[in-house]
C-alpha positions as CSV (number, residue, x, y, z in Angstrom):
1,M,144.0,20.5,-183.6
2,V,141.6,21.9,-186.2
3,F,141.9,25.4,-184.7
4,W,145.7,25.3,-184.6
5,T,145.8,24.2,-188.2
6,W,143.2,26.6,-189.5
7,F,144.2,29.7,-187.5
8,P,147.9,29.9,-188.7
9,L,146.7,29.3,-192.3
10,L,144.2,32.2,-191.9
11,V,146.9,34.5,-190.5
12,L,149.3,33.6,-193.3
13,A,146.7,34.4,-195.9
14,L,146.8,38.1,-194.8
15,P,149.0,40.2,-197.1
16,N,151.7,41.6,-194.7
17,W,153.1,41.0,-191.3
18,T,151.5,44.2,-189.8
19,E,148.0,43.0,-190.7
20,R,148.9,39.5,-189.3
21,V,150.1,40.9,-186.0
22,L,147.1,43.2,-185.7
23,F,144.7,40.3,-186.5
24,V,146.2,38.0,-183.9
25,L,146.3,40.6,-181.2
26,T,142.7,41.7,-181.9
27,S,141.4,38.1,-182.0
28,F,143.1,37.2,-178.8
29,A,142.0,40.4,-177.1
30,V,138.3,39.7,-178.0
31,T,138.4,36.1,-177.0
32,G,140.4,37.0,-173.9
33,I,137.4,39.2,-172.7
34,Q,135.1,36.3,-173.4
35,H,137.3,33.9,-171.5
36,V,137.3,36.2,-168.4
37,Q,133.5,36.3,-168.6
38,F,133.2,32.5,-168.7
39,C,135.7,32.2,-165.8
40,L,133.8,34.7,-163.6
41,N,130.4,33.1,-164.4
42,H,131.5,29.5,-163.7
43,F,134.7,29.0,-161.7
44,A,133.4,30.2,-158.4
45,A,130.0,28.5,-158.8
46,D,129.2,25.1,-157.3
47,V,130.3,22.1,-159.3
48,Y,127.8,19.3,-160.1
49,V,128.9,16.3,-158.1
50,G,125.8,14.0,-158.2
51,Q,122.1,13.9,-158.2
52,P,120.4,17.0,-156.7
53,K,117.0,16.4,-155.2
54,G,114.9,15.0,-158.0
55,N,117.6,15.5,-160.6
56,D,116.3,18.9,-161.3
57,W,117.8,20.6,-164.3
58,F,116.8,24.1,-163.1
59,E,118.5,23.5,-159.8
60,K,121.7,22.5,-161.5
61,Q,121.7,25.7,-163.5
62,T,121.1,28.0,-160.5
63,A,123.9,26.3,-158.5
64,G,126.4,26.3,-161.4
65,T,126.3,29.9,-162.5
66,I,126.9,33.3,-161.2
67,D,125.5,36.5,-162.8
68,I,127.5,39.7,-162.9
69,D,125.6,42.7,-161.6
70,C,126.4,45.7,-163.8
71,S,125.0,48.8,-165.4
72,P,123.2,48.4,-168.7
73,L,126.0,50.6,-170.2
74,M,128.3,47.6,-169.7
75,D,126.1,45.2,-171.7
76,W,128.3,45.8,-174.7
77,F,131.4,44.6,-172.8
78,F,129.8,41.5,-171.4
79,G,127.7,40.8,-174.6
80,G,124.8,39.8,-172.4
81,L,126.6,36.9,-170.8
82,Q,126.7,38.7,-167.5
83,F,123.2,37.1,-167.2
84,Q,124.7,33.6,-167.2
85,L,121.8,31.9,-165.5
86,E,119.3,33.4,-167.9
87,H,121.5,32.4,-170.8
88,H,121.6,28.8,-169.5
89,L,117.9,28.7,-169.0
90,F,117.1,30.3,-172.4
91,P,120.1,29.6,-174.7
92,R,118.3,30.7,-177.8
93,L,117.0,33.9,-176.4
94,P,118.9,36.9,-178.0
95,R,121.4,38.3,-175.5
96,C,119.9,41.7,-175.7
97,Q,116.7,40.3,-174.1
98,L,118.4,38.6,-171.1
99,R,118.3,41.8,-169.0
100,K,114.5,41.9,-169.5
101,I,113.9,38.4,-168.2
102,S,116.3,38.6,-165.3
103,P,113.6,39.9,-162.8
104,I,111.3,37.0,-163.9
105,V,114.1,34.4,-163.2
106,Q,114.9,36.0,-159.9
107,E,111.3,35.7,-158.8
108,L,111.2,32.1,-160.0
109,C,114.3,31.3,-157.9
110,K,112.8,33.1,-154.9
111,K,109.5,31.2,-155.3
112,H,111.3,27.8,-155.4
113,N,113.9,28.7,-152.7
114,L,116.8,28.4,-155.2
115,P,119.9,30.5,-155.2
116,Y,120.2,33.4,-157.6
117,K,123.8,34.5,-157.3
118,S,124.5,38.0,-158.8
119,V,127.6,39.9,-157.7
120,S,129.6,42.8,-158.9
121,F,132.4,42.4,-161.3
122,Y,134.9,43.1,-158.5
123,E,133.3,40.5,-156.2
124,A,133.1,37.9,-159.0
125,N,136.9,38.3,-159.5
126,R,137.4,37.9,-155.7
127,W,135.3,34.7,-155.6
128,T,137.1,33.3,-158.7
129,I,140.6,34.0,-157.3
130,R,139.6,32.5,-153.9
131,T,138.3,29.4,-155.6
132,L,141.4,29.0,-157.7
133,R,143.6,29.5,-154.6
134,T,141.6,26.9,-152.8
135,A,142.0,24.4,-155.7
136,A,145.7,25.2,-155.9
137,M,146.2,24.6,-152.2
138,Q,144.4,21.3,-152.4
139,A,146.4,20.3,-155.5
140,R,149.6,21.2,-153.7
141,G,148.6,19.0,-150.8
142,L,147.9,16.1,-153.1
143,L,151.2,16.6,-154.9
144,W,153.1,16.8,-151.6
145,E,151.5,13.5,-150.6
146,A,152.3,11.9,-153.9
147,V,155.9,13.0,-153.8
148,N,156.4,11.9,-150.1
149,T,154.7,8.5,-150.2
150,H,156.5,5.5,-149.1
151,G,155.8,2.0,-150.3
C-alpha cells in the first residue's frame, strides 16, 4: 500500500508525461530483470517443509536455492545474484565478491554431502517452467475436486 501511494506521487512529480512514461518503463524493466533472477534462483528449488536433520540452517540454504552458471561477463546482468547460495550464506558480502567465494562454498557442500545446484540460465528457466506447470496441474486438480464435490 505504501509503494502504490508513493510511486504514483513520485511519477507525478516529474515535469512532463514523456519523462513519466520513461521513468515507469525504466523502473519496471530494471525490477523485471531482478524478478526473473529471484524466480530462477528460488521457484524450482526445494521448499522448506519441516525440520531437516538437526535443523541445519546451512542445509536449508543449499536445498532452497539454485545458482546460475554464467560467464563473468554476465555479472553485470545478474548483479551477483546468480550466486544465490553464496548470497544467502554471506548476505553482507559485496556482490562483486560472490564469484570468488563460490569455489569455497562448492567444496564445503561437497565435504558435507550437500547439494550445490548450479545450472545454466536456459536450464534454470526450464526447471522453473516445469515447477510452475506442476504446481498449476496440482492446483487444477484441487480446483476440479472443489467444484465437483457433493455433500
